[in-house]
C-alpha positions as CSV (number, residue, x, y, z in Angstrom):
1,X,47.3,60.4,28.2
2,X,48.0,58.9,24.8
3,X,45.9,56.1,23.3
4,X,48.7,53.6,23.5
5,X,49.1,54.4,27.3
6,X,45.3,54.0,27.8
7,X,45.4,50.6,26.1
8,X,48.3,49.6,28.3
9,X,46.5,50.6,31.5
10,X,43.4,48.7,30.5
11,X,45.5,45.6,29.8
12,X,47.2,45.9,33.2
13,X,43.9,46.3,34.9
14,X,42.5,43.2,33.2
15,X,45.6,41.2,34.1
16,X,45.3,42.2,37.7
17,X,41.6,41.2,37.9
18,X,42.2,37.9,36.0
19,X,39.5,36.7,33.6
20,X,36.9,39.4,32.9
21,X,33.4,38.8,31.4
22,X,32.9,41.7,29.1
23,X,29.3,43.1,29.1
24,X,29.9,46.5,27.6
25,X,32.7,48.6,26.0
26,X,35.6,49.4,28.3
27,X,36.1,52.9,26.9
28,X,33.4,53.8,24.4
29,X,34.2,57.5,24.2
30,X,37.7,56.9,22.8
31,X,36.8,54.5,19.8
32,X,33.3,55.8,19.2
33,X,33.5,59.4,20.2
34,X,34.1,60.6,16.7
35,X,30.7,59.2,15.4
36,X,28.2,61.7,14.2
37,X,24.5,61.3,13.9
38,X,24.6,59.8,10.4
39,X,27.2,57.2,11.4
40,X,25.2,56.3,14.5
41,X,22.0,55.9,12.4
42,X,23.8,53.6,10.0
43,X,25.3,51.6,12.9
44,X,21.8,51.1,14.5
45,X,20.2,50.2,11.1
46,X,22.9,47.6,10.4
47,X,22.7,46.1,13.9
48,X,18.9,45.3,13.7
49,X,16.1,44.3,11.4
50,X,13.9,47.0,12.8
51,X,15.1,50.0,14.8
52,X,12.7,52.5,16.6
53,X,13.7,55.9,17.9
54,X,11.3,56.9,20.7
55,X,11.0,60.0,22.8
56,X,10.7,60.1,26.6
57,X,6.9,59.4,26.4
58,X,7.4,56.2,24.3
59,X,6.2,57.8,21.0
60,X,7.9,56.6,17.9
61,X,9.8,59.5,16.2
62,X,11.7,57.5,13.6
63,X,11.8,54.0,12.1
64,X,14.6,52.1,10.3
65,X,13.8,48.7,8.6
66,X,16.8,46.6,7.5
67,X,14.9,43.5,6.2
68,X,13.5,43.4,2.7
69,X,10.5,41.4,3.8
70,X,9.7,43.7,6.7
71,X,9.9,46.7,4.5
72,X,6.7,45.6,2.8
73,X,4.8,46.3,6.0
74,X,3.4,49.8,6.7
75,X,6.0,50.7,9.3
76,X,6.1,54.3,8.1
77,X,2.6,54.9,9.6
78,X,4.0,54.2,13.0
79,X,5.8,57.5,13.2
80,X,4.0,59.8,15.7
81,X,2.2,56.9,17.4
82,X,2.9,55.5,20.8
83,X,4.9,52.3,20.5
84,X,2.4,50.4,22.8
85,X,-0.3,51.0,20.2
86,X,1.6,49.3,17.4
87,X,1.7,45.9,19.1
88,X,-0.9,43.2,20.0
89,X,-2.8,43.3,23.3
90,X,-0.7,40.6,24.9
91,X,2.5,42.3,24.0
92,X,1.7,45.7,25.6
93,X,3.0,44.7,29.1
94,X,6.3,43.7,27.4
95,X,6.6,47.1,25.7
96,X,6.0,48.9,29.0
97,X,8.7,46.7,30.7
98,X,11.2,47.5,27.9
99,X,10.6,51.3,28.3
100,X,10.8,51.0,32.1
101,X,14.1,49.0,32.0
102,X,15.6,51.5,29.4
103,X,14.8,54.5,31.5
104,X,16.1,52.9,34.7
105,X,19.3,51.9,32.8
106,X,19.1,48.4,34.3
107,X,20.4,45.3,32.6
108,X,19.0,45.1,29.1
109,X,16.7,42.2,28.4
110,X,15.3,41.0,25.1
111,X,11.5,40.5,24.9
112,X,9.3,38.9,22.3
113,X,6.8,41.4,20.9
114,X,4.1,40.7,18.2
115,X,3.0,43.4,15.7
116,X,-0.4,42.9,13.9
117,X,-0.2,42.6,10.2
118,X,-2.9,43.2,7.6
119,X,-1.3,40.7,5.2
120,X,-1.4,37.6,7.4
121,X,-0.3,36.3,10.8
122,X,1.2,38.6,13.5
123,X,4.9,39.5,13.0
124,X,7.1,38.4,15.9
125,X,10.0,40.7,16.7
126,X,12.6,40.3,19.5
127,X,13.3,43.8,21.0
128,X,15.8,45.3,23.3
129,X,15.6,49.0,24.3
130,X,18.4,51.4,25.3
131,X,18.1,55.0,26.5
132,X,20.4,57.4,24.7
133,X,21.2,61.0,25.5
134,X,20.0,63.1,28.4
135,X,16.5,64.0,27.1
136,X,15.0,60.5,27.7
137,X,15.3,59.3,24.1
138,X,15.1,55.5,23.7
139,X,16.4,53.3,20.8
140,X,14.6,49.9,20.4
141,X,16.5,47.3,18.4
142,X,14.4,44.5,16.9
143,X,15.2,41.1,15.3
144,X,12.8,39.4,13.0
145,X,11.7,36.0,14.5
146,X,9.5,34.8,11.6
147,X,12.1,32.2,10.4
148,X,12.6,31.0,14.0
149,X,8.8,30.8,14.4
150,X,8.5,28.7,11.2
151,X,11.1,26.3,12.5
152,X,9.5,26.1,15.9
153,X,6.1,25.4,14.2
154,X,7.6,22.7,12.1
155,X,9.2,21.2,15.2
156,X,5.9,21.2,17.0
157,X,4.1,19.7,14.0
158,X,6.8,16.9,13.8
159,X,6.5,16.3,17.5
160,X,2.8,16.0,17.4
161,X,3.0,13.7,14.4
162,X,5.4,11.5,16.3
163,X,3.2,11.5,19.3
164,X,0.2,10.4,17.2
165,X,2.2,7.7,15.5
166,X,3.5,6.5,18.9
167,X,0.1,6.3,20.4
168,X,-1.3,4.6,17.3
169,X,1.4,2.0,17.5
170,X,0.8,1.6,21.2
171,X,-2.9,0.9,20.6
172,X,-2.1,-1.6,17.8
173,X,0.5,-3.3,20.1
174,X,-2.0,-3.5,22.9
175,X,-4.7,-5.1,20.7
176,X,-2.1,-7.5,19.3
177,X,-1.0,-8.5,22.9
178,X,-4.6,-9.0,24.0
179,X,-5.3,-11.3,21.0
180,X,-2.0,-13.1,21.4
181,X,-2.6,-13.8,25.1
182,X,-6.3,-14.7,24.7
183,X,-6.0,-16.9,21.7
184,X,-7.1,-20.5,22.5
185,X,-4.8,-21.9,19.8
186,X,-1.1,-22.3,20.5
187,X,0.9,-19.6,18.7
188,X,4.7,-19.7,18.6
189,X,6.9,-17.0,17.0
190,X,10.2,-18.4,15.7
191,X,13.2,-16.5,14.4
192,X,13.6,-17.4,10.8
193,X,17.4,-17.3,10.8
194,X,18.1,-19.3,14.0
195,X,14.9,-21.3,14.3
196,X,14.7,-20.4,18.0
197,X,11.5,-19.4,19.8
198,X,11.2,-15.7,20.2
199,X,7.7,-15.6,21.9
200,X,4.9,-18.0,22.8
201,X,1.4,-17.4,24.1
202,X,-0.1,-19.0,27.2
203,X,-1.8,-21.7,25.1
204,X,1.6,-22.7,23.6
205,X,3.3,-22.9,27.0
206,X,0.4,-25.0,28.3
207,X,0.6,-27.3,25.3
208,X,4.4,-27.8,25.6
209,X,4.2,-28.1,29.4
210,X,6.7,-25.2,30.0
211,X,6.7,-21.7,31.4
212,X,7.1,-18.7,29.1
213,X,10.6,-17.9,30.5
214,X,11.8,-21.4,29.9
215,X,10.4,-21.8,26.4
216,X,11.7,-18.6,25.0
217,X,15.2,-19.1,23.4
218,X,14.8,-22.8,22.9
219,X,15.2,-24.4,19.4
220,X,12.0,-25.2,17.5
221,X,10.6,-27.8,17.0
222,X,11.0,-29.5,20.4
223,X,8.6,-31.7,22.3
224,X,7.2,-33.4,19.2
225,X,7.7,-37.0,18.0
226,X,10.3,-37.7,15.3
227,X,8.0,-37.7,12.4
228,X,6.3,-34.5,13.5
229,X,9.6,-32.8,14.0
230,X,10.6,-33.5,10.5
231,X,7.2,-32.3,9.2
232,X,7.7,-29.0,11.2
233,X,11.2,-28.5,9.9
234,X,9.8,-28.9,6.3
235,X,7.0,-26.5,7.3
236,X,9.5,-23.8,8.4
237,X,11.5,-24.3,5.2
238,X,8.4,-23.9,3.0
239,X,7.3,-20.8,4.9
240,X,10.8,-19.2,4.4
241,X,10.6,-20.0,0.6
242,X,7.0,-18.9,-0.2
243,X,5.9,-16.9,2.8
244,X,3.4,-19.4,4.1
245,X,2.7,-23.1,4.2
246,X,-0.3,-25.5,4.3
247,X,-1.5,-27.3,7.3
248,X,0.5,-30.4,8.4
249,X,-0.6,-33.0,11.0
250,X,1.7,-33.2,14.1
251,X,1.7,-35.0,17.4
252,X,3.5,-34.4,20.7
253,X,5.8,-36.9,22.2
254,X,3.6,-37.9,25.2
255,X,0.2,-36.8,23.8
256,X,-1.9,-39.1,21.6
257,X,-4.2,-36.2,20.5
258,X,-3.8,-35.1,16.9
259,X,-2.8,-31.5,16.1
260,X,-2.4,-29.5,12.9
261,X,0.3,-26.9,12.4
262,X,0.6,-24.0,9.9
263,X,3.2,-21.3,9.4
264,X,3.4,-17.8,7.8
265,X,6.2,-15.3,7.7
266,X,6.0,-11.8,9.3
267,X,8.5,-9.0,9.0
268,X,9.7,-7.0,12.0
269,X,12.2,-4.3,11.3
270,X,14.9,-6.0,9.2
271,X,14.3,-9.5,10.6
272,X,12.0,-12.2,9.4
273,X,9.9,-14.1,11.9
274,X,7.7,-17.2,11.4
275,X,4.4,-17.4,13.2
276,X,3.5,-21.1,13.8
277,X,-0.1,-21.9,14.8
278,X,-0.8,-25.3,16.4
279,X,-4.5,-26.3,16.8
280,X,-6.0,-29.5,18.0
281,X,-8.1,-31.5,15.5
282,X,-11.6,-32.1,17.0
283,X,-12.9,-35.6,16.9
284,X,-15.8,-34.6,14.8
285,X,-13.8,-32.4,12.5
286,X,-12.6,-35.2,10.3
287,X,-14.4,-36.0,7.2
288,X,-16.2,-39.3,6.7
289,X,-14.2,-42.0,4.9
290,X,-16.3,-41.7,1.8
291,X,-15.8,-37.9,1.6
292,X,-12.1,-38.3,2.2
293,X,-11.9,-40.7,-0.7
294,X,-13.8,-38.2,-2.8
295,X,-11.4,-35.5,-2.0
296,X,-8.4,-37.7,-2.9
297,X,-10.1,-38.6,-6.2
298,X,-10.7,-34.9,-7.0
299,X,-7.1,-34.1,-6.2
300,X,-5.8,-36.9,-8.5
301,X,-8.4,-36.4,-11.3
302,X,-7.0,-35.9,-14.8
303,X,-9.4,-32.9,-15.2
304,X,-8.6,-29.6,-13.6
305,X,-10.6,-28.7,-10.5
306,X,-10.6,-25.2,-9.0
307,X,-12.5,-23.8,-6.0
308,X,-12.9,-20.0,-5.9
309,X,-14.8,-17.4,-3.8
310,X,-17.8,-15.6,-5.2
311,X,-15.5,-13.0,-6.8
312,X,-13.5,-15.6,-8.7
313,X,-10.4,-15.6,-6.4
314,X,-8.8,-19.1,-6.3
315,X,-9.0,-20.8,-2.9
316,X,-7.6,-24.2,-3.9
317,X,-6.8,-26.1,-7.0
318,X,-5.9,-29.7,-7.9
319,X,-2.7,-30.9,-9.6
320,X,-4.3,-31.2,-13.1
321,X,-5.1,-27.4,-13.1
322,X,-1.6,-26.6,-11.8
323,X,-0.2,-28.5,-14.7
324,X,-2.6,-26.9,-17.3
325,X,-1.7,-23.4,-16.0
326,X,2.0,-24.3,-16.0
327,X,2.5,-23.4,-12.4
328,X,5.0,-25.0,-10.0
329,X,2.8,-25.2,-6.9
330,X,-0.7,-24.5,-5.6
331,X,0.6,-21.4,-3.7
332,X,1.2,-19.6,-6.9
333,X,-2.5,-19.8,-7.8
334,X,-4.0,-19.2,-4.3
335,X,-5.5,-15.7,-4.0
336,X,-5.2,-15.0,-7.8
337,X,-8.3,-14.5,-10.0
338,X,-9.2,-17.4,-12.3
339,X,-9.4,-14.8,-15.0
340,X,-5.6,-14.7,-15.1
341,X,-5.6,-18.0,-16.9
342,X,-9.1,-18.3,-18.3
343,X,-10.2,-17.3,-21.9
344,X,-10.4,-13.7,-22.8
345,X,-9.8,-11.2,-19.9
346,X,-12.9,-9.5,-18.7
347,X,-15.3,-11.7,-20.7
348,X,-15.3,-15.4,-20.0
349,X,-15.1,-15.4,-16.3
350,X,-17.7,-12.6,-16.0
351,X,-20.1,-14.7,-18.1
352,X,-19.4,-17.8,-15.9
353,X,-19.9,-15.9,-12.6
354,X,-23.1,-14.2,-13.8
355,X,-24.6,-17.5,-14.9
356,X,-23.5,-19.2,-11.7
357,X,-25.0,-16.5,-9.5
358,X,-28.3,-16.6,-11.4
359,X,-28.7,-20.3,-12.2
360,X,-26.4,-22.0,-9.8
361,X,-24.7,-24.2,-12.4
362,X,-23.1,-24.0,-15.9
363,X,-22.4,-27.0,-18.2
364,X,-19.9,-27.5,-21.0
365,X,-18.8,-23.9,-21.4
366,X,-16.2,-23.8,-24.2
367,X,-13.2,-21.5,-23.8
368,X,-9.4,-21.6,-23.7
369,X,-6.9,-21.8,-20.8
370,X,-3.6,-19.8,-21.0
371,X,-0.5,-21.2,-19.4
372,X,2.1,-19.0,-17.6
373,X,4.6,-19.7,-20.4
374,X,2.3,-18.9,-23.3
375,X,0.7,-22.2,-24.1
376,X,-3.1,-22.4,-24.8
377,X,-5.5,-25.3,-24.4
378,X,-9.1,-25.7,-25.6
379,X,-11.1,-26.6,-22.5
380,X,-14.7,-27.2,-21.5
381,X,-15.9,-25.9,-18.1
382,X,-18.7,-27.2,-15.9
383,X,-19.2,-25.2,-12.7
384,X,-21.5,-25.0,-9.7
385,X,-22.1,-22.4,-7.0
386,X,-22.3,-23.3,-3.3
387,X,-24.0,-20.3,-1.7
388,X,-24.3,-21.9,1.8
389,X,-21.8,-23.1,4.3
390,X,-19.0,-21.4,6.3
391,X,-17.8,-19.7,3.1
392,X,-19.6,-19.2,-0.2
393,X,-17.6,-20.7,-3.0
394,X,-17.8,-21.9,-6.6
395,X,-16.3,-25.1,-8.1
396,X,-15.0,-25.3,-11.6
397,X,-14.2,-28.6,-13.5
398,X,-11.9,-27.8,-16.4
399,X,-11.5,-30.5,-19.1
400,X,-8.8,-30.4,-21.7
401,X,-10.6,-31.1,-25.1
402,X,-7.8,-30.2,-27.5
403,X,-7.2,-33.8,-28.6
404,X,-10.9,-34.5,-29.1
405,X,-11.3,-31.4,-31.2
406,X,-8.3,-32.2,-33.3
407,X,-9.9,-35.6,-34.2
408,X,-13.1,-34.0,-35.4
409,X,-13.6,-32.7,-39.0
410,X,-13.1,-29.0,-39.2
411,X,-16.7,-28.4,-40.5
412,X,-18.2,-30.5,-37.8
413,X,-16.1,-28.8,-35.1
414,X,-16.6,-25.2,-36.1
415,X,-20.0,-25.1,-37.7
416,X,-23.2,-25.3,-35.6
417,X,-25.8,-27.7,-36.7
418,X,-28.7,-25.5,-35.7
419,X,-29.7,-22.0,-34.7
420,X,-30.1,-23.2,-31.1
421,X,-26.5,-24.3,-31.0
422,X,-25.5,-21.0,-32.6
423,X,-27.2,-19.0,-29.9
424,X,-25.3,-21.0,-27.2
425,X,-22.1,-19.4,-28.5
426,X,-23.2,-15.9,-27.3
427,X,-20.9,-14.9,-24.5
428,X,-18.2,-17.4,-25.5
429,X,-17.0,-16.0,-28.8
430,X,-16.7,-12.4,-30.2
431,X,-19.5,-10.9,-32.3
432,X,-17.3,-11.0,-35.4
433,X,-16.8,-14.7,-35.1
434,X,-20.5,-15.2,-34.3
435,X,-21.5,-13.4,-37.5
436,X,-19.0,-15.5,-39.5
437,X,-20.5,-18.6,-38.0
438,X,-24.0,-17.4,-38.8
439,X,-23.1,-16.7,-42.4
440,X,-21.5,-20.2,-42.8
441,X,-24.6,-21.8,-41.3
442,X,-27.0,-20.0,-43.6
443,X,-24.8,-20.7,-46.7
444,X,-24.6,-24.4,-45.9
445,X,-28.3,-24.7,-45.3
446,X,-29.1,-23.1,-48.6
447,X,-26.7,-25.3,-50.5
448,X,-28.2,-28.4,-48.8
449,X,-31.7,-27.2,-49.7
450,X,-30.8,-26.6,-53.3
451,X,-29.2,-30.1,-53.7
452,X,-32.3,-31.7,-52.1
453,X,-34.6,-29.8,-54.5
454,X,-32.6,-30.7,-57.6
455,X,-32.0,-34.3,-56.3
456,X,-28.2,-33.7,-56.1
457,X,-28.0,-32.2,-59.6
458,X,-25.0,-29.9,-59.2
459,X,-25.6,-27.8,-62.4
460,X,-29.2,-27.1,-61.5
461,X,-28.3,-26.4,-57.9
462,X,-25.6,-23.9,-59.0
463,X,-28.1,-22.2,-61.4
464,X,-30.7,-22.1,-58.6
465,X,-28.2,-20.5,-56.2
466,X,-26.9,-18.0,-58.8
467,X,-23.4,-19.5,-58.6
468,X,-21.1,-20.9,-61.2
469,X,-20.4,-24.6,-61.0
470,X,-16.8,-24.0,-60.0
471,X,-17.9,-21.7,-57.1
472,X,-20.4,-24.4,-56.0
473,X,-17.8,-27.1,-56.0
474,X,-15.5,-24.9,-53.9
475,X,-18.3,-24.5,-51.3
476,X,-19.1,-28.2,-51.4
477,X,-15.5,-29.0,-50.6
478,X,-15.5,-26.4,-47.9
479,X,-18.5,-27.9,-46.1
480,X,-17.8,-31.6,-47.0
481,X,-21.1,-32.0,-48.8
482,X,-21.9,-34.7,-51.4
483,X,-19.5,-36.9,-53.5
484,X,-16.9,-34.6,-55.0
485,X,-15.4,-37.2,-57.4
486,X,-15.2,-36.2,-61.1
487,X,-18.2,-38.5,-61.9
488,X,-20.4,-37.1,-59.2
489,X,-23.0,-34.7,-60.5
């Protein structure tokens, strides 16, 4: 029968049987019968990363490696060894099953087998075995699974990382929920865009006299008197602008008790939420009238006043300091170090803090204050440390003395009158300036002594000092000493 007739009969058979699932060649002898041993070897090598030729006892008689990476392994030493001895202990039952299935000529199955490697981890190979010929020879086809193993390991690592992140977030959320539910203060979370309540804790629902289901979704503020509603709207607007706002007093419509509200912005995904805290003012929490008056005076004082923590971080500041520092609001200063505006960075504030921690107070510390837009002002600072109370803090009074210094003569402003005053400059000015001040002081004192000894005879004083009369007159003018008229001598 011709080849064309064979193909026609096969096609007719397939048409009669309908759709056929092909599992093997229909007529392997006709298209593959002309292959010799060399062609078969090339075909086997091309079809697999590793190919093993085994005899009927399962001993490796030949090896073909088609992968460049696998060729670095010592596969040549396998020849003459039983296949089962070239794999790891847990893979030996799989090798036995492969040989058994091949000899029984049952349906071929692929099995994952690991080979030990002296260069690192075990090498995973996916094998399938086929018996060829009549003498029991078996050919095992292997596919390198290392790339698949790497991807699987990466997938496992990613899944484990996701699981760890998930459980960490769950724990954080659980703690947040517990704090949110147990807080004694009313906490309301408001959508920044719509000003509607997203969530409220039990204290908030009790305060507003509603259940959680009824309060969620309602507009905020609601349930407060007219003045308090306006104050809360301004509170939300300020929180949107700067991220947080100061406390404002509020009252409910049918509750005479005084409350205080504050707000801060929190980010969740791509949305901004505002956390509003409402706490009741305790009757004994208010300051006495005299103390309240003192606070209002400090707030309105023409001298700057700043309260910091023990590290120099600003807690609050009055309006005078805000103006000296060229800021637009107190929020821009809160949380910043006073060193940002004070004197020389790394020097003046450290000197102040060290003296405050050691002595508790500093008086008339001369330095400069730098504004946000480049202006500088001569200032004097008096400070006190408050180590006791709810929070340790330090208070700084900052007085602008630029106009007073401008009215003083240059010599009187810059030149110390005594060695004691000169030593007080240590820590306030640089060593170079301090040496210059010391030189001027000594020079002036010597000139005064010479004039006193010569009873104001300029010629004799110049000769005593080893100066020319012209040089002496220059120094007298510099220090403002004596009568410098042409007749004075």
